[in-house]
N, C-alpha and C positions, 0 to 999 in steps of 0.2 A: 525409191522404187521406180523402175522404168515404166512408162506408160505405153499402151498399145497405139501405134501410129495409124491414123485413119484418114481416109479421104471420102468425099461425097461427090457423086456424079448424078446430075439430074438436070434436064433441060427446062424444067419448070421451077421458077424462082421460089414459089411457096413450098414446094417439096423439099428443096435444098434447105430452106430456113428451118423447117420443122426438124429435119434430121440433125442439122448443125446445133440446134437448141438442145435436142436430146443428148447428143454426144457431150456437150458441155456440162450436163448434169451428172455424168458418170466419171468419178475421180481417176480411174485407171485408163481413160481414153484421152488421146490428144489429136485434135483435128489440125492437120498441117496444110490441107488444101481443099478447095471446093470448086467443082467445074460444071459449067453449063454445057460445054462442048466436050463430048466423049473422046474426040480425037486428041484434044489437048491433054485430057486425063491419061490417055494411053501413052503419050510421050512422057508424061510425068512418071508413070509407073515403070517405064523402061530405064529411068535415071535415078529413081529414089526408092528406098526400102519402105514398104508399107505393110502393115500387119492386117488391117481390115479395110475392105472397100464396101461402101454402101452405095448401091447403084440402081437407078431406074433401068428398065429393060427397053421399052420403046423410046428411042431417041433418034434424031436426025443423024445422017452420015454413017453411024455404026450403032448397032443395038448393044445393050449390055451383055447379051449372050455372046455376040460376035467378039466383043472386047475381051471377055473372059477367055474364050477359046483361042484368042490370038496370043495369049501370054504363055511363055514356056514354063515359067515358075510362078503361077498365079498366087496372090495372097488369099486370105480367107475372104469370101464374098457373101454379102447379104443383099439379096435383091429386094427392092422396094418399089412396088408398082400397083397400078389400079386394076390389073388384069390377072385374074386367078388362073386363066388357062395356061400360063407359062410355067406354073409351078413344077410340073413333072419334068419338063425339059431342063429346068434350072437344077433340080436335084440330080438328074442324070449327068449334068455337066460338072457336078461337084460343089454346087452352092451349099453353104452351111445352113442358110435359112431363107425364108421367103415371106416377106411382110406385105400385106395388102393395105393400100391407102383407103381411108385415113388411118395412119398408124397410131396405135395407143402406146403410151410410154411403157406400161407394164409388159406388153408384148415385145416391144423394142428391147427392153432390158433382158428378157428371156433369151432373145436371139443373140444379144451381145455376150451373155454368159456362156452360151453354147460356142460362140466364136472364140471366146477367150480360152476355153478348154481345147479347142482345135488348134489354136495358135501355139499353146503350150506343148501339145503332142507333136506338132510339126517341128518346133524348135528343138525338142529332145531328139527327134529323128535326124535333124540336121547336125546336131551336136555329135551324135554317134557316127555320122558319116565323116565328120571333120576331125575325128580323133586320130592321132599318129603316135609313134613310139615316144616322142619327146615333146609333143606340143598338141594344142587343141585350139580350134577356132570357135569363139562364142559370139552370139549376136548381142551386141550392146549398143544402145542409142542409135539403132537403125543401121549399123554396119557390122561386118564380121571382123573380130579382133583376134589376132594370134597371141596366145599365151603359152610360154614354155613351161613345162611341168616344174622344172627346177627353180622357176621364178616365184611360184606360188608359196606364200607363207601359210595362209589358212583360207578356208571357205566358210562363210557364215550364211545360214538360212534366214530369210526374211519373208515369211509367207510362201508364196509361189515363186519367189525370186531368190537369187543367190548373189551374195556380194563376194567377189573373188579378190583377195588382197595379195598384191605383189609388192616387192620392195619399193617400186617407184610410183605406186598408186593403187587404185581399185577400179573394178568394173562390176556392173550389175547386169544380170541376165535373167530371163524368165525360164528357169529350170528348177526342178525340185532338188533338194539335197539327196534324196534317195536315188534319183536318176544319176546325179553326178557321182555318188558313191559307187554305183555299179560301173560307170564309165571309167572312173579312176581306180580300177581294180589292180592297183600296183602296191608293192610292199612298203613304199615310203610314204603312203598316205593312210591316215587312220582317223575314224570318226570317234572322237573322245566323248561326245555327248550328243544330245538330240539336235543341237543347232550348229555344231562345228565339225569340220574335217581339217586335220592338221597335216602339214608336210613335216614328217619326223625330222628332216634335216634342219628345220627351222626352230627346233626345241633348244632353248638355252639352259633352262633349269626347271626343276620340279620342287615345289614346296608343299608338302602335304597332299591335298587334292587339287592343287593348282599348278598348271604348267605355264611357264613364261617363255615367250618366243623371242627371236633375235631382234624384232622391232619393238620390244617392250610390252606387247599385248599379253595379258594374263587371261587364261581360260580355265574354267573349272572342269575337272575330270569326273565323269560319272563313276560312281563306286564300282559298278559292274564292268567297267572298262579299264580300271587301273592296272590290274594284273596283266592283261593282254598288252597294254601300252608298255609296261615295264619289260615284258618279254621281247617286244619288237625293238625296244631301245637297248636291249642287252643288259638291263639292270637286274642284278641278283638281289 
């Protein structure tokens, strides 16, 4: 399962340590950098894919608000500060949540879950924008990866993530199977059961309620899907 890439920005060492410690307690978060200097953080954001930014607001050189507004494609942002007065400005700027120091872990977790939902929605929107007639770009391991539709053998749901299998390997991305099914509204893809979408061109054989693909993978067909699958494959 891919983790959400995070960075922390705070000119106060204790503030950074607290958030770094909290991040490490959450399995689906990965901290890749922590900054005292917001200008260094800004340079990092211009050159690296980040899902969530935990940032103080009042900092030397550039404030957290100014940093956020300077980004053309900002990641999900959670402000963490000692000053409640900035909350309204933060939400108007598109901040996902606003935590007041000292931050409690339960409140931090609530903010992170909200951010996770927002990241998922954002990635689905990006996915929809990146779809073409013969290919799609997905976000996997912090980068956009091009996948040709005719390369896909099958797609497997793993919670809020998808594993996309092609002949040369696999990629994991944070999108639901339902969203992918809607995006892949093409006649050569079919959802055979709750957790799998198949490329019909990859079907090698069918034995009872099991379909075998060209890579040797066997997948069970849901009983209410079998007749439709047979029709799509032209089996009488």
